[in-house]
Steps between C-alpha positions, in 0.01 A plus 500: 500500500397736781737320736785537252426873456484543878837329534656738248342801675644389834839439344525862382346665808681698776815560295650849517438751221877542450540127436237533226683799348827309504324202342350705215842652428653154493229380260579787262872429518473122463257527209804609302746257656585293197876551504604208720257266323608570144859629526658155468288436189591848369870420536479159332252588224575863415865537602595135425672429832535135606278362777799472736613856419148632563494311830826655616387850406168448679699399809626859512139590574532305823830664596348843449194388695709390802698825508185709447316316779790554741520871415121528526504348848787722610319810371161396642642490855635853450253696287138521387381183323267710280795683343680173428195344332433810288851543360546127451199491265615809310853361465371165370301670228800702386731196492254293295494758223872436447412148381373662179858580402700209651600209277845383615540245782688759709229765468220250566690366800543850645127573471395158633724566803395862562124449458454280810767691693271804486174306492562276799574792729121519485445163669622564858329840495180340372514224765552758774206702366276190510610425857425859604164511321370173648438336837642163612147358462459590132865512390483176300197631309670838448796316352261291290312808374823653369594161353153478347556837332841386377358175364198670347744723318706192421196331350438802277865573420618170354183455295545846348877455483478180300284669234716815503820295453341296221331779303679827589846381602687447826618860536145622557499291816767725649305815409177371658679384815671837539168684465337286768792569737446875453124458548547304825735770630236761421236298683712480816591870484138613470326270747744347750601696814846652458604414857445199731231520771617675818454181700740320268752781520484486878541124505808524281681731741761341722720637778848442368474120503353300216369145515692201364590531133306278261835391357578333836164322535617148409155340490377770268809470279433125464140584406627744234728229361195279453307791345785535248480128418123521464536798266760315291248221444193719455661754264553231240146611415656812345836372374534138386132405465421767234799368303364146541161613374660678204775258391358158595122546488519772228251736663480853359562809714130572544436144626788529748365837611153357558639211708689750716187712521311197632746491790405854598128440445495200737678702769242778462206259535632276778751670727298765688208271602750230594700741717178608674454139608863442593633832635392439861700180518845501655611210280698712256749230403231237439369703206850585378573126487173429317597763243847353467360151437296635208829566316605137436147424381520790252842403363399131490209593274738677260730198507220255414284712271656565162229583248156605624468857621287358784823401676628857474175627650518253790865600558391865519231416756742319732782754472242767586370305800859485623520878480159553664580284802868582551566864415246690717609309811869540417455877477282512812776323694758748365289806590402370844843390622689830489475784758396846382852643476620203291201455268701618203769238563254214540308606188826545310622151590169353384530685168866400473401135541283523191764715331760226551257253349468713188878476463502123535171411328574601138869402507439155649166433330594609150856367543378150594241504222758610243754233599292202617149568371176602664421151635813506716414853614152393614642202694743733681216743578282221642784381726577854616133563581474191719821590684369852559178367656710294744707807594190713563375217722812538717417868557140406577609251765746748653234772513255260667765396755579863590132594529443214748766634735 
């Protein structure tokens, strides 16, 4: 037990105070993040949309996310990342309150599009802040600490959200999420420095000539394509799988919320100590591939297990292990590759990769499930996961070849 406690203490040591502040703000915000998890159920149960219609509307979330990420990256290379993060949180809270009055498909679609457009401007600014508040030696753990805060909030949010949706009604979810966005903005405003460190400002200056644009870095663009494919597979956790739990296994909202909360709880318990052990390694793509190979195991368990909730629990464990291994190293690669004057672009492309996946994931996942059934969907997801692991292996081999030169 003492060894375990010592490992946790080491995992959280020598991280900058500003990374901790950013992490606490993210925990507050994500504790209320129930919208993406329950919106598809809200549309099908409360507003009586079809599964396919809900999937198409949720795809607008991804379109807004891609545009918001691009704008966030463009702005981050030109202005203070603190300002972008602050107003993004405030804007998200205001937009969510409009869900209280929207009932038509057009109004819901407009809000689902606008919410991530404003919200995902936050991501490139947040990534740039993490890069500026950490050193190359502890960057993976800094990323993991912010992810830990997000997932700790995610473990609280869905559990509360499931009970709120069941006993108070879905619209209270939007109120609570809006309040947490405002609270996170207040946290950043009070405690986070309003301007970047002088050393960062100096490093970002350039004499009339900027480095190569991230949009011309072909190896990085291929990596982002694979990130988008990974996100398409992983985000079934939030789109098609809750519908599978509800319509096929007949789980109630609170049970679905607790299963999603387990995902966040495992990340909180496992990721930081694991990153402490792995962060000094240069084998980034080895762990990304391990995470990718957890996906077909997870979807295979859903395909084979039909009745006992034990299968749903094992699925949650494996989908979470995929996240724990793959995502911190993906983000570390994205933050480490770009030069100082292009950090916003590299961070934006990384966010856009996941944004594209949120366009594809609900439309393809829910569309396939609606037309061919969930068994066919899981077979497609297993095949896609195995292909993705092979493609990441090609990048790994290329990186090893270049490093040997």
